[in-house]
TORVOLUM-444356 format. One record per atom (N, C-alpha, C): x, z, y; atom name; residue number from 1. Coordinates in steps of 0.05 Angstrom, whole numbers, always signed. Atoms other than C-alpha are relative to their C-alpha. Example, Ala and Ser with C-alpha at 12.3 -4.5 7.8 and 13.67 -1.06 7.14 Angstrom:
REM residues 2
+18 / +0 / -24 / N / 1
+246 / +156 / -90 / CA / 1
+18 / +0 / +24 / C / 1
-16 / -1 / -24 / N / 2
+273 / +143 / -21 / CA / 2
-15 / +14 / +22 / C / 2
END
This chain:
REM residues 245
-20 / +12 / -18 / N / 1
-1440 / +601 / -741 / CA / 1
-12 / -24 / +14 / C / 1
+9 / +23 / -15 / N / 2
-1455 / +552 / -686 / CA / 2
+15 / -25 / -10 / C / 2
-12 / +24 / +10 / N / 3
-1442 / +480 / -704 / CA / 3
+26 / -8 / +15 / C / 3
-24 / +6 / -15 / N / 4
-1392 / +470 / -648 / CA / 4
+23 / +17 / -10 / C / 4
-21 / -18 / +11 / N / 5
-1353 / +530 / -675 / CA / 5
+9 / -10 / -28 / C / 5
-7 / +10 / +27 / N / 6
-1357 / +501 / -745 / CA / 6
+18 / -24 / +2 / C / 6
-17 / +24 / -4 / N / 7
-1327 / +435 / -720 / CA / 7
+28 / +9 / +8 / C / 7
-25 / -9 / -9 / N / 8
-1272 / +472 / -684 / CA / 8
+16 / +13 / -22 / C / 8
-14 / -14 / +22 / N / 9
-1254 / +516 / -744 / CA / 9
+8 / -20 / -22 / C / 9
-7 / +20 / +21 / N / 10
-1256 / +457 / -793 / CA / 10
+23 / -17 / +9 / C / 10
-21 / +17 / -10 / N / 11
-1211 / +415 / -749 / CA / 11
+27 / +14 / +0 / C / 11
-25 / -15 / +3 / N / 12
-1159 / +470 / -752 / CA / 12
+12 / -3 / -28 / C / 12
-9 / +3 / +28 / N / 13
-1156 / +458 / -827 / CA / 13
+6 / -29 / -7 / C / 13
-4 / +28 / +7 / N / 14
-1163 / +383 / -832 / CA / 14
-19 / -17 / +17 / C / 14
+18 / +18 / -14 / N / 15
-1194 / +322 / -800 / CA / 15
-26 / -2 / -15 / C / 15
+27 / -1 / +11 / N / 16
-1268 / +313 / -811 / CA / 16
-12 / -27 / -5 / C / 16
+17 / +24 / +5 / N / 17
-1315 / +262 / -840 / CA / 17
-29 / +8 / +2 / C / 17
+28 / -4 / -2 / N / 18
-1388 / +258 / -822 / CA / 18
-15 / -24 / -10 / C / 18
+16 / +21 / +11 / N / 19
-1441 / +218 / -857 / CA / 19
-25 / -4 / +17 / C / 19
+23 / +6 / -17 / N / 20
-1493 / +184 / -814 / CA / 20
-23 / -12 / -17 / C / 20
+24 / +9 / +15 / N / 21
-1563 / +175 / -844 / CA / 21
-21 / -8 / +20 / C / 21
+20 / +11 / -18 / N / 22
-1614 / +131 / -808 / CA / 22
-28 / +4 / -13 / C / 22
+27 / -5 / +11 / N / 23
-1686 / +156 / -820 / CA / 23
-17 / -25 / -3 / C / 23
+16 / +24 / +0 / N / 24
-1713 / +86 / -808 / CA / 24
+8 / -19 / -23 / C / 24
-10 / +19 / +20 / N / 25
-1672 / +53 / -864 / CA / 25
-10 / +5 / -28 / C / 25
+9 / -7 / +26 / N / 26
-1701 / +89 / -924 / CA / 26
-19 / +23 / +1 / C / 26
+19 / -22 / +0 / N / 27
-1752 / +141 / -945 / CA / 27
+15 / +27 / +3 / C / 27
-12 / -27 / -3 / N / 28
-1740 / +215 / -931 / CA / 28
+12 / +9 / -27 / C / 28
-10 / -8 / +26 / N / 29
-1732 / +226 / -1006 / CA / 29
+27 / -13 / -6 / C / 29
-25 / +14 / +5 / N / 30
-1678 / +174 / -1012 / CA / 30
+22 / +10 / +19 / C / 30
-19 / -11 / -18 / N / 31
-1644 / +202 / -950 / CA / 31
+11 / +26 / -11 / C / 31
-9 / -24 / +12 / N / 32
-1641 / +269 / -985 / CA / 32
+20 / -5 / -23 / C / 32
-18 / +7 / +22 / N / 33
-1609 / +236 / -1045 / CA / 33
+27 / -10 / +10 / C / 33
-25 / +9 / -12 / N / 34
-1557 / +202 / -1001 / CA / 34
+16 / +24 / +10 / C / 34
-13 / -24 / -9 / N / 35
-1541 / +269 / -969 / CA / 35
+13 / +16 / -23 / C / 35
-10 / -15 / +23 / N / 36
-1532 / +302 / -1037 / CA / 36
+26 / -14 / -10 / C / 36
-24 / +15 / +9 / N / 37
-1483 / +247 / -1058 / CA / 37
+23 / +3 / +20 / C / 37
-21 / -4 / -20 / N / 38
-1445 / +253 / -992 / CA / 38
+12 / +27 / -1 / C / 38
-10 / -28 / +3 / N / 39
-1439 / +328 / -1001 / CA / 39
+18 / +2 / -24 / C / 39
-17 / +0 / +24 / N / 40
-1411 / +318 / -1071 / CA / 40
+26 / -14 / +5 / C / 40
-24 / +16 / -6 / N / 41
-1362 / +268 / -1043 / CA / 41
+19 / +15 / +19 / C / 41
-17 / -16 / -17 / N / 42
-1336 / +320 / -993 / CA / 42
-4 / -3 / +29 / C / 42
+4 / +3 / -29 / N / 43
-1365 / +300 / -926 / CA / 43
-3 / +28 / +13 / C / 43
+0 / -26 / -14 / N / 44
-1363 / +355 / -873 / CA / 44
-25 / +7 / +15 / C / 44
+26 / -4 / -14 / N / 45
-1430 / +346 / -838 / CA / 45
-16 / -25 / -3 / C / 45
+19 / +22 / +1 / N / 46
-1491 / +302 / -837 / CA / 46
-11 / -5 / +28 / C / 46
+12 / +9 / -25 / N / 47
-1512 / +263 / -776 / CA / 47
-25 / -15 / -6 / C / 47
+26 / +14 / +5 / N / 48
-1584 / +237 / -771 / CA / 48
-8 / -14 / +26 / C / 48
+9 / +14 / -23 / N / 49
-1606 / +182 / -724 / CA / 49
+4 / -30 / -4 / C / 49
-2 / +29 / +0 / N / 50
-1611 / +108 / -709 / CA / 50
-9 / -12 / +27 / C / 50
+6 / +12 / -26 / N / 51
-1618 / +59 / -652 / CA / 51
-29 / -7 / +4 / C / 51
+28 / +8 / -1 / N / 52
-1689 / +37 / -669 / CA / 52
-15 / +11 / -24 / C / 52
+17 / -7 / +22 / N / 53
-1748 / +58 / -712 / CA / 53
-1 / +29 / -7 / C / 53
+1 / -28 / +6 / N / 54
-1737 / +133 / -710 / CA / 54
-26 / +12 / +13 / C / 54
+25 / -13 / -9 / N / 55
-1804 / +171 / -704 / CA / 55
+2 / +30 / -5 / C / 55
+0 / -28 / +5 / N / 56
-1820 / +244 / -701 / CA / 56
-5 / +6 / -30 / C / 56
+7 / -5 / +28 / N / 57
-1850 / +239 / -771 / CA / 57
+24 / -6 / -19 / C / 57
-22 / +6 / +19 / N / 58
-1792 / +203 / -806 / CA / 58
+25 / +17 / +5 / C / 58
-22 / -18 / -7 / N / 59
-1741 / +246 / -769 / CA / 59
-3 / +27 / -13 / C / 59
+5 / -26 / +11 / N / 60
-1772 / +312 / -788 / CA / 60
+1 / +0 / -31 / C / 60
+0 / +1 / +29 / N / 61
-1784 / +291 / -860 / CA / 61
+28 / -5 / -12 / C / 61
-27 / +5 / +9 / N / 62
-1714 / +264 / -867 / CA / 62
+18 / +24 / +2 / C / 62
-16 / -24 / -4 / N / 63
-1681 / +326 / -839 / CA / 63
-8 / +22 / -21 / C / 63
+10 / -20 / +20 / N / 64
-1724 / +370 / -885 / CA / 64
+12 / -6 / -27 / C / 64
-10 / +7 / +27 / N / 65
-1703 / +331 / -947 / CA / 65
+31 / +3 / -1 / C / 65
-29 / -3 / +0 / N / 66
-1630 / +331 / -926 / CA / 66
+8 / +30 / -3 / C / 66
-6 / -29 / +1 / N / 67
-1631 / +407 / -916 / CA / 67
-6 / +11 / -28 / C / 67
+5 / -9 / +27 / N / 68
-1661 / +416 / -985 / CA / 68
+23 / -9 / -19 / C / 68
-20 / +11 / +18 / N / 69
-1606 / +373 / -1016 / CA / 69
+28 / +9 / +6 / C / 69
-28 / -4 / -9 / N / 70
-1545 / +396 / -977 / CA / 70
+0 / +24 / +20 / C / 70
-2 / -24 / -17 / N / 71
-1522 / +460 / -942 / CA / 71
+17 / -4 / +24 / C / 71
-17 / +6 / -23 / N / 72
-1478 / +426 / -891 / CA / 72
-17 / -1 / +26 / C / 72
+14 / +2 / -26 / N / 73
-1496 / +426 / -816 / CA / 73
-12 / -28 / +3 / C / 73
+14 / +26 / -5 / N / 74
-1546 / +371 / -797 / CA / 74
-2 / -3 / +31 / C / 74
-2 / +5 / -28 / N / 75
-1533 / +342 / -728 / CA / 75
-17 / -25 / +7 / C / 75
+17 / +22 / -9 / N / 76
-1584 / +298 / -692 / CA / 76
+16 / -18 / +18 / C / 76
-14 / +20 / -15 / N / 77
-1554 / +234 / -664 / CA / 77
-22 / -17 / +14 / C / 77
+24 / +10 / -12 / N / 78
-1609 / +216 / -614 / CA / 78
+2 / -28 / +13 / C / 78
+1 / +25 / -15 / N / 79
-1630 / +149 / -585 / CA / 79
-16 / +4 / +26 / C / 79
+15 / -5 / -24 / N / 80
-1672 / +181 / -530 / CA / 80
-14 / +27 / -2 / C / 80
+13 / -26 / -2 / N / 81
-1714 / +241 / -509 / CA / 81
-28 / +0 / -12 / C / 81
+27 / +2 / +10 / N / 82
-1778 / +215 / -541 / CA / 82
-4 / +14 / -27 / C / 82
+2 / -12 / +26 / N / 83
-1762 / +244 / -609 / CA / 83
+22 / +21 / -3 / C / 83
-19 / -22 / +3 / N / 84
-1728 / +312 / -619 / CA / 84
-10 / +18 / -23 / C / 84
+9 / -16 / +23 / N / 85
-1730 / +352 / -684 / CA / 85
+11 / +29 / +2 / C / 85
-8 / -28 / +0 / N / 86
-1728 / +428 / -683 / CA / 86
+13 / +8 / -26 / C / 86
-11 / -6 / +26 / N / 87
-1706 / +425 / -756 / CA / 87
+30 / -4 / -1 / C / 87
-29 / +5 / +0 / N / 88
-1635 / +401 / -738 / CA / 88
+15 / +25 / +8 / C / 88
-17 / -23 / -7 / N / 89
-1578 / +451 / -731 / CA / 89
+11 / -4 / +28 / C / 89
-12 / +6 / -26 / N / 90
-1551 / +417 / -669 / CA / 90
-8 / -29 / +8 / C / 90
+5 / +27 / -10 / N / 91
-1560 / +355 / -625 / CA / 91
+23 / -9 / +17 / C / 91
-20 / +11 / -18 / N / 92
-1508 / +311 / -594 / CA / 92
-13 / -6 / +26 / C / 92
+11 / +4 / -27 / N / 93
-1524 / +315 / -520 / CA / 93
+19 / -20 / +13 / C / 93
-20 / +20 / -5 / N / 94
-1489 / +249 / -509 / CA / 94
-8 / -19 / +22 / C / 94
+4 / +19 / -22 / N / 95
-1482 / +205 / -448 / CA / 95
+15 / -26 / -7 / C / 95
-13 / +26 / +4 / N / 96
-1469 / +130 / -459 / CA / 96
+12 / -8 / +26 / C / 96
-13 / +3 / -26 / N / 97
-1419 / +126 / -404 / CA / 97
+2 / -28 / +10 / C / 97
-3 / +27 / -9 / N / 98
-1413 / +51 / -403 / CA / 98
-26 / -16 / -2 / C / 98
+26 / +13 / -1 / N / 99
-1488 / +36 / -402 / CA / 99
-5 / -10 / +29 / C / 99
+8 / +10 / -27 / N / 100
-1513 / -7 / -344 / CA / 100
-26 / +13 / +10 / C / 100
+25 / -13 / -7 / N / 101
-1577 / +34 / -345 / CA / 101
+3 / +30 / +2 / C / 101
-5 / -28 / -4 / N / 102
-1574 / +103 / -315 / CA / 102
-17 / +18 / -19 / C / 102
+16 / -15 / +19 / N / 103
-1628 / +124 / -364 / CA / 103
+17 / +9 / -24 / C / 103
-17 / -6 / +23 / N / 104
-1575 / +123 / -419 / CA / 104
+24 / +17 / +8 / C / 104
-22 / -16 / -9 / N / 105
-1524 / +158 / -376 / CA / 105
-9 / +29 / +5 / C / 105
+9 / -27 / -6 / N / 106
-1565 / +217 / -352 / CA / 106
-31 / +3 / +0 / C / 106
+29 / -2 / -3 / N / 107
-1640 / +200 / -347 / CA / 107
-14 / +12 / -24 / C / 107
+13 / -11 / +24 / N / 108
-1660 / +213 / -419 / CA / 108
+8 / +30 / -4 / C / 108
-10 / -27 / +3 / N / 109
-1618 / +277 / -416 / CA / 109
-17 / +19 / +17 / C / 109
+17 / -17 / -17 / N / 110
-1658 / +304 / -358 / CA / 110
-28 / +4 / -12 / C / 110
+26 / -2 / +13 / N / 111
-1722 / +289 / -396 / CA / 111
+1 / +18 / -24 / C / 111
-1 / -15 / +25 / N / 112
-1699 / +320 / -461 / CA / 112
+11 / +28 / +2 / C / 112
-13 / -27 / -2 / N / 113
-1660 / +381 / -437 / CA / 113
-19 / +23 / -1 / C / 113
+19 / -23 / +1 / N / 114
-1720 / +426 / -424 / CA / 114
-11 / +5 / -28 / C / 114
+10 / -3 / +27 / N / 115
-1747 / +413 / -494 / CA / 115
+21 / +10 / -19 / C / 115
-21 / -9 / +17 / N / 116
-1680 / +423 / -527 / CA / 116
+4 / +30 / +5 / C / 116
-4 / -28 / -6 / N / 117
-1673 / +490 / -491 / CA / 117
-24 / +17 / -11 / C / 117
+23 / -14 / +10 / N / 118
-1744 / +510 / -509 / CA / 118
+0 / +3 / -30 / C / 118
-1 / -1 / +29 / N / 119
-1734 / +494 / -582 / CA / 119
+24 / +16 / -11 / C / 119
-23 / -16 / +9 / N / 120
-1668 / +531 / -584 / CA / 120
+20 / -16 / -16 / C / 120
-19 / +16 / +15 / N / 121
-1628 / +472 / -612 / CA / 121
+27 / +0 / +14 / C / 121
-27 / -1 / -12 / N / 122
-1553 / +476 / -601 / CA / 122
+8 / -27 / +10 / C / 122
-10 / +26 / -10 / N / 123
-1529 / +420 / -555 / CA / 123
+30 / -1 / -2 / C / 123
-29 / +6 / +1 / N / 124
-1460 / +390 / -566 / CA / 124
+5 / -24 / +19 / C / 124
-3 / +22 / -20 / N / 125
-1440 / +349 / -505 / CA / 125
+21 / -20 / -9 / C / 125
-16 / +21 / +10 / N / 126
-1409 / +282 / -518 / CA / 126
+1 / -24 / +19 / C / 126
-3 / +25 / -14 / N / 127
-1382 / +222 / -480 / CA / 127
+0 / -22 / -20 / C / 127
+5 / +21 / +20 / N / 128
-1406 / +160 / -518 / CA / 128
+8 / -26 / +13 / C / 128
-11 / +25 / -12 / N / 129
-1367 / +96 / -505 / CA / 129
-2 / -22 / -21 / C / 129
+5 / +22 / +19 / N / 130
-1387 / +30 / -537 / CA / 130
+21 / -22 / +4 / C / 130
-21 / +20 / +0 / N / 131
-1331 / -19 / -555 / CA / 131
-11 / -25 / -14 / C / 131
+8 / +25 / +13 / N / 132
-1341 / -92 / -574 / CA / 132
+4 / +2 / -31 / C / 132
+23 / +17 / -8 / N / 133
-1379 / -117 / -613 / CA / 133
-25 / +15 / +9 / C / 133
+22 / -16 / -9 / N / 134
-1427 / -59 / -600 / CA / 134
-25 / -1 / -17 / C / 134
+22 / +4 / +18 / N / 135
-1480 / -87 / -647 / CA / 135
-26 / +10 / +13 / C / 135
+26 / -7 / -10 / N / 136
-1551 / -60 / -640 / CA / 136
+1 / +22 / +21 / C / 136
-1 / -22 / -19 / N / 137
-1532 / +4 / -604 / CA / 137
+9 / -9 / +27 / C / 137
-9 / +11 / -25 / N / 138
-1496 / -36 / -551 / CA / 138
-22 / -15 / +14 / C / 138
+23 / +15 / -11 / N / 139
-1557 / -80 / -542 / CA / 139
-21 / +18 / +11 / C / 139
+21 / -19 / -8 / N / 140
-1608 / -24 / -540 / CA / 140
+9 / +17 / +23 / C / 140
-10 / -18 / -21 / N / 141
-1563 / +19 / -496 / CA / 141
+8 / -15 / +25 / C / 141
-7 / +16 / -24 / N / 142
-1551 / -39 / -447 / CA / 142
+29 / +6 / +9 / C / 142
-27 / -7 / -6 / N / 143
-1477 / -25 / -452 / CA / 143
+16 / -23 / +11 / C / 143
-20 / +19 / -10 / N / 144
-1424 / -60 / -412 / CA / 144
+24 / +5 / -19 / C / 144
-19 / -5 / +22 / N / 145
-1380 / -65 / -474 / CA / 145
+29 / +1 / +9 / C / 145
-28 / +0 / -5 / N / 146
-1308 / -45 / -470 / CA / 146
+13 / -21 / -18 / C / 146
-12 / +21 / +16 / N / 147
-1269 / -106 / -493 / CA / 147
+22 / +11 / -18 / C / 147
-20 / -9 / +19 / N / 148
-1226 / -98 / -554 / CA / 148
+28 / -6 / +12 / C / 148
-26 / +2 / -11 / N / 149
-1156 / -85 / -529 / CA / 149
+2 / +7 / +29 / C / 149
+0 / -7 / -28 / N / 150
-1177 / -65 / -458 / CA / 150
+6 / +30 / +1 / C / 150
-8 / -28 / +1 / N / 151
-1137 / +0 / -460 / CA / 151
-5 / +15 / +26 / C / 151
+4 / -14 / -25 / N / 152
-1142 / +15 / -386 / CA / 152
-28 / +10 / +4 / C / 152
+28 / -9 / -3 / N / 153
-1218 / +16 / -385 / CA / 153
-6 / +22 / -19 / C / 153
+6 / -21 / +20 / N / 154
-1221 / +57 / -449 / CA / 154
+12 / +26 / +9 / C / 154
-13 / -24 / -8 / N / 155
-1171 / +107 / -423 / CA / 155
-15 / +13 / +23 / C / 155
+16 / -10 / -22 / N / 156
-1212 / +114 / -359 / CA / 156
-25 / +15 / -10 / C / 156
+24 / -14 / +10 / N / 157
-1275 / +131 / -398 / CA / 157
+8 / +25 / -16 / C / 157
-9 / -23 / +15 / N / 158
-1236 / +178 / -443 / CA / 158
+6 / +24 / +18 / C / 158
-7 / -21 / -19 / N / 159
-1207 / +218 / -386 / CA / 159
-24 / +10 / +15 / C / 159
+25 / -8 / -13 / N / 160
-1274 / +218 / -350 / CA / 160
-16 / +19 / -18 / C / 160
+14 / -17 / +19 / N / 161
-1306 / +248 / -412 / CA / 161
+12 / +28 / +0 / C / 161
-13 / -27 / +0 / N / 162
-1255 / +305 / -412 / CA / 162
-5 / +13 / +27 / C / 162
+3 / -12 / -26 / N / 163
-1261 / +315 / -337 / CA / 163
-29 / +10 / +4 / C / 163
+28 / -9 / -1 / N / 164
-1337 / +321 / -344 / CA / 164
-4 / +26 / -16 / C / 164
+2 / -25 / +15 / N / 165
-1323 / +380 / -390 / CA / 165
-15 / -3 / -27 / C / 165
+14 / +4 / +25 / N / 166
-1354 / +348 / -452 / CA / 166
+16 / +9 / -24 / C / 166
-12 / -11 / +24 / N / 167
-1341 / +375 / -521 / CA / 167
+15 / -22 / -16 / C / 167
-10 / +21 / +17 / N / 168
-1327 / +308 / -556 / CA / 168
+0 / -27 / +14 / C / 168
-1 / +28 / -8 / N / 169
-1308 / +236 / -542 / CA / 169
-6 / -17 / -25 / C / 169
+8 / +17 / +23 / N / 170
-1342 / +184 / -588 / CA / 170
+5 / -29 / +8 / C / 170
-5 / +28 / -3 / N / 171
-1315 / +113 / -592 / CA / 171
-16 / -15 / -22 / C / 171
+19 / +12 / +19 / N / 172
-1368 / +68 / -625 / CA / 172
+2 / -30 / +1 / C / 172
+0 / +29 / +2 / N / 173
-1361 / -4 / -649 / CA / 173
-27 / -11 / -7 / C / 173
+27 / +9 / +7 / N / 174
-1433 / -6 / -672 / CA / 174
-4 / +0 / -30 / C / 174
+7 / -1 / +28 / N / 175
-1467 / +4 / -739 / CA / 175
+1 / -29 / -11 / C / 175
-2 / +26 / +13 / N / 176
-1450 / -54 / -785 / CA / 176
+20 / -19 / +13 / C / 176
-20 / +17 / -13 / N / 177
-1393 / -80 / -740 / CA / 177
+19 / -11 / -21 / C / 177
-19 / +13 / +19 / N / 178
-1347 / -129 / -776 / CA / 178
+27 / +14 / -1 / C / 178
-25 / -14 / -1 / N / 179
-1287 / -88 / -754 / CA / 179
-5 / +26 / +17 / C / 179
+3 / -25 / -16 / N / 180
-1280 / -16 / -728 / CA / 180
+15 / -3 / +27 / C / 180
-16 / -2 / -25 / N / 181
-1251 / +4 / -661 / CA / 181
+29 / -4 / -6 / C / 181
-29 / +5 / +7 / N / 182
-1179 / -23 / -659 / CA / 182
+17 / +25 / +1 / C / 182
-18 / -23 / +2 / N / 183
-1125 / +26 / -678 / CA / 183
+15 / +5 / +26 / C / 183
-13 / -6 / -25 / N / 184
-1087 / +17 / -612 / CA / 184
-18 / +14 / +21 / C / 184
+19 / -13 / -19 / N / 185
-1150 / +37 / -573 / CA / 185
-4 / +29 / -7 / C / 185
+3 / -28 / +9 / N / 186
-1158 / +100 / -615 / CA / 186
+25 / +15 / +7 / C / 186
-25 / -13 / -7 / N / 187
-1085 / +117 / -605 / CA / 187
+1 / +6 / +30 / C / 187
-1 / -3 / -29 / N / 188
-1091 / +106 / -530 / CA / 188
-19 / +23 / +9 / C / 188
+19 / -21 / -7 / N / 189
-1152 / +151 / -526 / CA / 189
+11 / +27 / -8 / C / 189
-10 / -25 / +10 / N / 190
-1119 / +205 / -567 / CA / 190
+23 / +10 / +18 / C / 190
-23 / -8 / -17 / N / 191
-1057 / +205 / -522 / CA / 191
-9 / +8 / +28 / C / 191
+10 / -4 / -27 / N / 192
-1101 / +210 / -460 / CA / 192
-15 / +27 / +3 / C / 192
+17 / -24 / -3 / N / 193
-1145 / +271 / -476 / CA / 193
+7 / +20 / -22 / C / 193
-4 / -21 / +20 / N / 194
-1143 / +337 / -514 / CA / 194
-25 / +7 / -16 / C / 194
+25 / -6 / +15 / N / 195
-1216 / +341 / -536 / CA / 195
-1 / -16 / -26 / C / 195
+3 / +14 / +26 / N / 196
-1235 / +320 / -607 / CA / 196
-11 / -28 / +4 / C / 196
+6 / +28 / -2 / N / 197
-1241 / +245 / -616 / CA / 197
-15 / -9 / -26 / C / 197
+17 / +9 / +21 / N / 198
-1297 / +216 / -659 / CA / 198
+0 / -31 / +0 / C / 198
+0 / +30 / +2 / N / 199
-1295 / +143 / -684 / CA / 199
-19 / -9 / -21 / C / 199
+19 / +10 / +19 / N / 200
-1351 / +105 / -717 / CA / 200
-6 / -29 / +4 / C / 200
+7 / +28 / -1 / N / 201
-1377 / +36 / -732 / CA / 201
+19 / -18 / -15 / C / 201
-16 / +19 / +14 / N / 202
-1351 / -15 / -782 / CA / 202
+21 / +11 / -18 / C / 202
-20 / -13 / +18 / N / 203
-1311 / +35 / -824 / CA / 203
-11 / +0 / -28 / C / 203
+11 / +2 / +27 / N / 204
-1322 / +15 / -896 / CA / 204
+21 / +1 / -22 / C / 204
-21 / -2 / +20 / N / 205
-1255 / +20 / -931 / CA / 205
+18 / +25 / +5 / C / 205
-18 / -23 / -3 / N / 206
-1207 / +78 / -945 / CA / 206
+23 / -6 / +19 / C / 206
-22 / +7 / -17 / N / 207
-1151 / +41 / -909 / CA / 207
-8 / +1 / +30 / C / 207
+10 / -2 / -28 / N / 208
-1192 / +33 / -845 / CA / 208
-2 / +28 / +9 / C / 208
+3 / -29 / -7 / N / 209
-1208 / +107 / -846 / CA / 209
+27 / +13 / +3 / C / 209
-26 / -12 / -1 / N / 210
-1136 / +126 / -860 / CA / 210
+15 / -9 / +25 / C / 210
-14 / +10 / -24 / N / 211
-1109 / +81 / -804 / CA / 211
-11 / +13 / +25 / C / 211
+12 / -12 / -24 / N / 212
-1159 / +109 / -753 / CA / 212
+7 / +30 / +2 / C / 212
-7 / -28 / -1 / N / 213
-1144 / +181 / -773 / CA / 213
+29 / +3 / +8 / C / 213
-28 / -2 / -7 / N / 214
-1069 / +168 / -768 / CA / 214
+4 / -7 / +29 / C / 214
-2 / +7 / -28 / N / 215
-1080 / +137 / -699 / CA / 215
-9 / +22 / +18 / C / 215
+8 / -23 / -16 / N / 216
-1112 / +202 / -675 / CA / 216
-29 / +7 / -1 / C / 216
+29 / -8 / +3 / N / 217
-1186 / +203 / -694 / CA / 217
-1 / +26 / -14 / C / 217
+4 / -26 / +12 / N / 218
-1206 / +274 / -709 / CA / 218
-24 / +0 / -19 / C / 218
+24 / +1 / +16 / N / 219
-1274 / +257 / -738 / CA / 219
-7 / -30 / -5 / C / 219
+8 / +27 / +8 / N / 220
-1292 / +193 / -776 / CA / 220
-29 / +0 / -9 / C / 220
+29 / +2 / +7 / N / 221
-1365 / +172 / -782 / CA / 221
-4 / -25 / -16 / C / 221
+9 / +24 / +15 / N / 222
-1392 / +125 / -836 / CA / 222
-30 / +2 / -4 / C / 222
+29 / +1 / +2 / N / 223
-1464 / +103 / -839 / CA / 223
-10 / -23 / -17 / C / 223
+10 / +23 / +14 / N / 224
-1477 / +32 / -863 / CA / 224
+8 / +1 / -29 / C / 224
-10 / -2 / +27 / N / 225
-1436 / +45 / -925 / CA / 225
-19 / +14 / -19 / C / 225
+17 / -16 / +17 / N / 226
-1485 / +96 / -952 / CA / 226
-28 / -11 / -4 / C / 226
+27 / +13 / +3 / N / 227
-1545 / +50 / -945 / CA / 227
+0 / -19 / -24 / C / 227
-1 / +17 / +24 / N / 228
-1521 / +11 / -1006 / CA / 228
+3 / +17 / -25 / C / 228
-2 / -15 / +25 / N / 229
-1525 / +33 / -1078 / CA / 229
+29 / +3 / -9 / C / 229
-26 / -4 / +12 / N / 230
-1465 / +60 / -1116 / CA / 230
+22 / +3 / +21 / C / 230
-20 / -4 / -21 / N / 231
-1428 / +82 / -1053 / CA / 231
+17 / +25 / -4 / C / 231
-12 / -27 / +1 / N / 232
-1406 / +151 / -1077 / CA / 232
+30 / -1 / -4 / C / 232
-29 / +1 / +5 / N / 233
-1338 / +132 / -1105 / CA / 233
+16 / -9 / +24 / C / 233
-14 / +9 / -23 / N / 234
-1318 / +92 / -1044 / CA / 234
-1 / +20 / +23 / C / 234
+2 / -20 / -21 / N / 235
-1344 / +145 / -997 / CA / 235
+20 / +23 / -5 / C / 235
-19 / -22 / +7 / N / 236
-1303 / +198 / -1034 / CA / 236
+29 / -8 / +7 / C / 236
-27 / +9 / -6 / N / 237
-1240 / +156 / -1026 / CA / 237
+5 / +0 / +30 / C / 237
-2 / -1 / -29 / N / 238
-1254 / +148 / -952 / CA / 238
+3 / +29 / +10 / C / 238
-1 / -28 / -8 / N / 239
-1266 / +223 / -944 / CA / 239
+27 / +12 / -6 / C / 239
-26 / -11 / +8 / N / 240
-1203 / +240 / -982 / CA / 240
+22 / -10 / +19 / C / 240
-20 / +11 / -18 / N / 241
-1162 / +194 / -937 / CA / 241
-2 / +14 / +28 / C / 241
+4 / -13 / -26 / N / 242
-1192 / +226 / -874 / CA / 242
+11 / +29 / -2 / C / 242
-9 / -28 / +3 / N / 243
-1178 / +297 / -900 / CA / 243
+31 / +1 / -1 / C / 243
-29 / +0 / +2 / N / 244
-1106 / +277 / -915 / CA / 244
+13 / -8 / +26 / C / 244
-11 / +11 / -25 / N / 245
-1098 / +245 / -846 / CA / 245
+7 / +21 / +20 / C / 245
END
């Protein structure tokens, strides 16, 4: 089954949780251990990627270890066209719509598309919108951050994503953000479009996950949480809240 179809079929049953693993934050072996724990906790897919420090070597080794440890789909969350792994099941073909640099809107995509097609990796198109504070991804991506509470700007990007024919809309507060995307912004995006809505960045408690799912997020992503020891119980509570949402 194609990963896009897997997402569609799973969302018919319940909302989804995805675990983001950054290859630059730990060894490939440890990444595999994190994936195994996330699978036991009930996550629905594994995302692999990071804003900086991702190399062909650590990406390939990380994906390999994750696939040994877990049978869930592995989706590459790229930072550019310079590193692409054939070992992933799919790749988010994502445009940072509010970047000031056209390279992040379409330039890297034009560079990477021929290789993705040659390798036969499934692309999943995504509109990627960075909300304050944005953190490292906002800095690296040269984003003109959507201000917290600026519903009109957010709605514009959301509808543009759908009009572009993209598969998913991703609202990102940034890895390690002190707070996730505000609930009213998630609700506004959900009411504006019909495509699945992904929300990530700063989600570290079950209540935050539950509130975002109730506001309309279809897919919740957690990443920083799993970089700390003894995360499994909290992750399971977050996943359970998402699935119930």
